GULUMRO-53609 format. One line per field, with one value per residue: residue number from 1; x, y, z of N, C-alpha, C, O, CB in turn. Coordinates in steps of 0.1 Angstrom, whole numbers. Atoms other than C-alpha are relative to their C-alpha. Glycine has a CB too. Layout:
seq [NUM / ...]
n_X [X / ...]
n_Y [Y / ...]
n_Z [Z / ...]
ca_X [X / ...]
ca_Y [Y / ...]
ca_Z [Z / ...]
c_X [X / ...]
c_Y [Y / ...]
c_Z [Z / ...]
o_X [X / ...]
o_Y [Y / ...]
o_Z [Z / ...]
cb_X [X / ...]
cb_Y [Y / ...]
cb_Z [Z / ...]
***
This chain:
seq [1 / 2 / 3 / 4 / 5 / 6 / 7 / 8 / 9 / 10 / 11 / 12 / 13 / 14 / 15 / 16 / 17 / 18 / 19 / 20 / 21 / 22 / 23 / 24 / 25 / 26 / 27 / 28 / 29 / 30 / 31 / 32 / 33 / 34 / 35 / 36 / 37 / 38 / 39 / 40 / 41 / 42 / 43 / 44 / 45 / 46 / 47 / 48 / 49 / 50 / 51 / 52 / 53 / 54 / 55 / 56 / 57 / 58 / 59 / 60 / 61 / 62 / 63 / 64 / 65 / 66 / 67 / 68 / 69 / 70 / 71 / 72 / 73 / 74 / 75 / 76 / 77 / 78 / 79 / 80 / 81 / 82 / 83 / 84 / 85 / 86]
n_X [7 / -9 / 5 / -1 / 4 / 13 / -2 / -6 / 10 / 14 / 2 / -1 / 13 / 2 / -8 / 6 / 12 / -5 / -5 / 11 / 3 / -13 / -11 / -13 / 0 / -1 / 14 / 0 / 11 / 0 / 2 / 14 / 3 / 11 / -4 / 1 / 1 / -12 / -4 / 6 / -10 / -12 / 4 / 0 / 13 / 4 / -8 / 6 / 12 / -3 / -5 / 11 / 9 / -7 / 1 / 14 / 2 / -7 / 7 / 12 / -3 / -4 / -12 / 2 / -5 / -14 / -7 / 0 / -9 / -14 / -2 / -1 / -9 / 8 / 4 / 12 / 11 / 2 / 7 / 13 / 8 / 3 / 9 / 13 / 5 / 9]
n_Y [11 / 11 / 10 / 14 / 10 / 5 / 15 / 2 / -4 / 3 / 14 / 2 / -3 / -14 / -5 / 4 / -9 / -13 / 0 / 0 / -14 / -8 / 9 / -6 / -14 / -4 / -2 / -6 / 5 / -10 / 5 / 1 / -11 / -9 / -9 / -14 / -9 / -8 / -10 / 2 / 8 / -8 / -14 / -10 / -5 / -10 / -12 / -8 / -5 / -11 / -11 / -6 / -7 / -12 / -9 / -5 / -10 / -12 / -7 / -5 / -12 / -11 / 2 / 3 / 12 / -2 / 0 / 14 / 7 / -3 / 5 / 15 / 4 / 7 / -8 / -8 / 9 / 10 / -7 / -3 / 12 / 3 / -10 / 1 / 14 / 0]
n_Z [4 / 3 / 10 / -4 / 10 / -4 / -2 / -14 / -10 / 3 / 4 / 15 / 7 / 1 / 11 / 13 / 2 / 2 / 13 / 10 / 1 / 2 / 0 / 3 / -3 / -14 / -6 / -13 / -8 / -12 / -14 / -4 / -9 / 3 / 11 / -3 / 11 / 2 / -10 / -14 / -9 / -4 / -4 / 11 / 3 / -11 / 2 / 11 / -5 / -9 / 9 / 8 / -9 / -3 / 12 / 1 / -11 / 4 / 11 / -6 / -8 / 8 / 7 / 14 / 5 / 3 / -13 / -5 / 8 / -4 / -13 / 0 / 11 / 10 / 12 / -1 / 4 / -10 / -11 / 5 / 0 / -14 / -5 / 6 / -2 / -11]
ca_X [684 / 701 / 697 / 691 / 689 / 653 / 664 / 681 / 650 / 619 / 604 / 607 / 569 / 568 / 597 / 580 / 548 / 568 / 586 / 553 / 549 / 585 / 616 / 652 / 643 / 648 / 617 / 612 / 591 / 581 / 580 / 547 / 549 / 521 / 520 / 525 / 515 / 542 / 561 / 542 / 570 / 599 / 579 / 583 / 546 / 541 / 570 / 554 / 520 / 534 / 554 / 524 / 503 / 529 / 529 / 491 / 492 / 518 / 498 / 466 / 483 / 495 / 528 / 531 / 537 / 571 / 581 / 571 / 589 / 622 / 617 / 611 / 634 / 606 / 595 / 568 / 545 / 550 / 539 / 510 / 498 / 501 / 483 / 454 / 450 / 420]
ca_Y [-232 / -266 / -289 / -325 / -356 / -367 / -404 / -400 / -386 / -397 / -432 / -446 / -445 / -408 / -401 / -419 / -398 / -366 / -376 / -379 / -341 / -328 / -347 / -336 / -301 / -283 / -285 / -262 / -277 / -249 / -255 / -263 / -230 / -205 / -183 / -146 / -118 / -95 / -77 / -91 / -114 / -89 / -57 / -40 / -38 / -20 / 3 / 15 / 18 / 41 / 61 / 66 / 77 / 103 / 116 / 119 / 137 / 162 / 169 / 174 / 200 / 220 / 207 / 207 / 176 / 190 / 196 / 161 / 147 / 163 / 153 / 116 / 114 / 102 / 113 / 139 / 113 / 88 / 113 / 123 / 87 / 82 / 114 / 108 / 71 / 64]
ca_Z [53 / 51 / 21 / 28 / 6 / 6 / 4 / 38 / 56 / 38 / 33 / -3 / -10 / -2 / -25 / -53 / -48 / -47 / -79 / -97 / -92 / -92 / -101 / -100 / -88 / -55 / -33 / -3 / 25 / 50 / 87 / 103 / 123 / 124 / 93 / 98 / 75 / 61 / 88 / 118 / 131 / 130 / 138 / 104 / 99 / 133 / 126 / 93 / 110 / 137 / 111 / 89 / 119 / 128 / 92 / 92 / 125 / 113 / 82 / 103 / 125 / 95 / 83 / 45 / 25 / 15 / 52 / 62 / 32 / 43 / 79 / 71 / 41 / 18 / -16 / -19 / -37 / -9 / 18 / -4 / -7 / 31 / 39 / 15 / 22 / 44]
c_X [10 / -7 / 3 / -4 / -13 / 1 / 5 / -10 / -14 / -2 / -1 / -14 / -3 / 8 / -6 / -12 / 5 / 6 / -10 / -3 / 12 / 11 / 13 / 1 / 1 / -14 / 2 / -12 / 0 / -3 / -15 / -4 / -12 / 4 / -3 / -2 / 13 / 3 / -4 / 11 / 12 / -3 / 0 / -14 / -4 / 8 / -6 / -14 / 2 / 6 / -11 / -10 / 6 / -1 / -14 / -2 / 7 / -8 / -13 / 2 / 6 / 13 / -3 / 6 / 15 / 8 / 1 / 9 / 15 / 2 / 2 / 9 / -7 / -4 / -13 / -12 / -3 / -7 / -14 / -9 / -4 / -10 / -15 / -6 / -9 / 5]
c_Y [-11 / -9 / -14 / -9 / -7 / -15 / -3 / 3 / -4 / -15 / 0 / 3 / 15 / 7 / -2 / 9 / 14 / 1 / 1 / 15 / 9 / -10 / 7 / 15 / 2 / 2 / 6 / -5 / 10 / -7 / 0 / 12 / 8 / 10 / 14 / 8 / 8 / 9 / -2 / -7 / 9 / 14 / 10 / 6 / 11 / 12 / 10 / 6 / 13 / 12 / 7 / 8 / 13 / 10 / 6 / 11 / 13 / 7 / 7 / 13 / 11 / -1 / -2 / -14 / 1 / 0 / -14 / -9 / 1 / -7 / -16 / -6 / -9 / 9 / 6 / -9 / -10 / 6 / 2 / -12 / -4 / 9 / -2 / -14 / 0 / -7]
c_Z [-4 / -10 / 5 / -12 / 4 / 3 / 14 / 11 / -2 / -4 / -16 / -7 / -1 / -11 / -13 / -3 / -3 / -15 / -11 / -3 / -4 / 1 / -4 / 3 / 15 / 5 / 14 / 8 / 12 / 13 / 3 / 9 / -5 / -11 / 5 / -13 / -1 / 11 / 14 / 9 / 4 / 3 / -11 / -2 / 10 / -2 / -11 / 5 / 9 / -8 / -8 / 8 / 3 / -12 / -1 / 10 / -3 / -11 / 5 / 8 / -8 / -7 / -15 / -4 / -2 / 13 / 5 / -9 / 4 / 13 / 0 / -10 / -10 / -11 / 2 / -3 / 11 / 12 / -4 / 1 / 15 / 6 / -5 / 0 / 12 / 12]
o_X [19 / -19 / 13 / -12 / -13 / -6 / 3 / -9 / -22 / 8 / -5 / -14 / -10 / 4 / -6 / -14 / -1 / 4 / -7 / -8 / 11 / 13 / 13 / 11 / 0 / -21 / 9 / -23 / 9 / -8 / -22 / -15 / -16 / 15 / -13 / 3 / 21 / -6 / 0 / 11 / 16 / 6 / -3 / -15 / -9 / 3 / -7 / -18 / -5 / 1 / -11 / -15 / -1 / -3 / -15 / -9 / 1 / -8 / -16 / -7 / 9 / 16 / -13 / 14 / 23 / 19 / 11 / 16 / 22 / 13 / 10 / 11 / -2 / -4 / -22 / -22 / -15 / -17 / -23 / -21 / -15 / -20 / -24 / -18 / -6 / -2]
o_Y [-8 / -13 / -17 / -5 / -13 / -20 / -14 / -2 / -4 / -21 / 9 / 10 / 19 / 16 / 6 / 13 / 20 / 11 / 4 / 18 / 18 / -17 / 14 / 21 / -7 / 10 / 0 / -5 / 9 / -19 / 7 / 12 / 7 / 15 / 17 / 5 / 8 / 17 / 5 / -3 / 7 / 22 / 22 / 18 / 22 / 23 / 22 / 17 / 23 / 23 / 19 / 18 / 24 / 22 / 18 / 21 / 24 / 20 / 18 / 21 / 22 / 8 / -9 / -19 / -9 / -7 / -18 / -18 / -8 / -13 / -21 / -18 / -18 / 21 / 2 / -9 / -14 / 0 / 1 / -11 / -8 / 5 / -1 / -15 / 6 / -8]
o_Z [-11 / -9 / 10 / -20 / 15 / 12 / 19 / 22 / 7 / -9 / -22 / -17 / -10 / -17 / -22 / -14 / -12 / -22 / -22 / -14 / -11 / 11 / -14 / -1 / 23 / -1 / 22 / 3 / 21 / 13 / -4 / 15 / -17 / -10 / 11 / -23 / 9 / 15 / 23 / 21 / 16 / 6 / -8 / -4 / 7 / 1 / -8 / 1 / 8 / -6 / -8 / 4 / 4 / -10 / -4 / 8 / -1 / -10 / 1 / 9 / -3 / -15 / -18 / 3 / 1 / 14 / 10 / -3 / 4 / 15 / 7 / -11 / -15 / -10 / 10 / 5 / 13 / 17 / 4 / 5 / 17 / 12 / 2 / -3 / 22 / 22]
cb_X [-10 / 3 / 7 / -9 / 12 / -11 / 9 / 12 / 1 / -6 / -13 / 4 / -11 / 3 / 15 / -5 / -8 / 11 / 9 / -13 / -7 / 1 / -3 / 3 / -14 / 10 / -7 / 0 / 2 / -11 / 8 / -4 / 12 / -5 / -9 / 12 / -13 / -1 / -3 / -12 / 5 / 9 / 9 / 5 / -11 / 3 / 14 / -2 / -8 / 11 / 11 / -7 / -3 / 15 / 4 / -10 / 5 / 14 / -4 / -7 / 9 / 0 / 9 / 6 / -7 / 2 / -7 / -15 / -2 / 2 / -11 / -14 / 11 / -12 / -1 / 0 / 3 / 14 / 8 / 1 / 8 / 13 / 5 / 1 / 11 / -13]
cb_Y [3 / -8 / 2 / -3 / -10 / 2 / -6 / 9 / 14 / 9 / -5 / -14 / -7 / 6 / -6 / -15 / 0 / 4 / -12 / -7 / 5 / 12 / -12 / -3 / 6 / 12 / -14 / 15 / -15 / 10 / 7 / -13 / 9 / 7 / -3 / 5 / 10 / 7 / 13 / -9 / -12 / 0 / 4 / -7 / -11 / -7 / -4 / -8 / -11 / -4 / -5 / -11 / -8 / -3 / -9 / -11 / -5 / -3 / -10 / -10 / -3 / 12 / -12 / 11 / -5 / 14 / 9 / -6 / 4 / 15 / 4 / -5 / -8 / -6 / -10 / 12 / -6 / -6 / 13 / 6 / -12 / 0 / 14 / 5 / -11 / -6]
cb_Z [-12 / 13 / -14 / 12 / -3 / -11 / -11 / 2 / 2 / -11 / 6 / -3 / 9 / 14 / 1 / 0 / 13 / 10 / -2 / 5 / 12 / 10 / -10 / -14 / -5 / 3 / 0 / -1 / 4 / -3 / 11 / 6 / 1 / 13 / -12 / 8 / 1 / -13 / -4 / -1 / -8 / -12 / 11 / -13 / 0 / 14 / -5 / -12 / 8 / 11 / -9 / -8 / 13 / 4 / -13 / 1 / 14 / -4 / -11 / 8 / 11 / 8 / 5 / -9 / -13 / -7 / 10 / -1 / -15 / 0 / 9 / -1 / 6 / 7 / -12 / -10 / -13 / 5 / 4 / -14 / -6 / 8 / -3 / -14 / 1 / -4]
***
């Protein structure tokens, strides 16, 4: 992210309006791009969906929570929450 001086890129009337709400602070203006939910843009959400499905499948075929915990490197309680979540 690059910082820019507002006076160099915005018209004076707009700067005056912004100063009425925030003055002397750093203001982040997001791009107008489409908004994505957490993990959708970089694939993280899909990764966890697939992993959790695998965990549930292993539990359904008879693996214990302890065995799954060791295989996936996750805490027992984490596996338990995934397994029992609808």
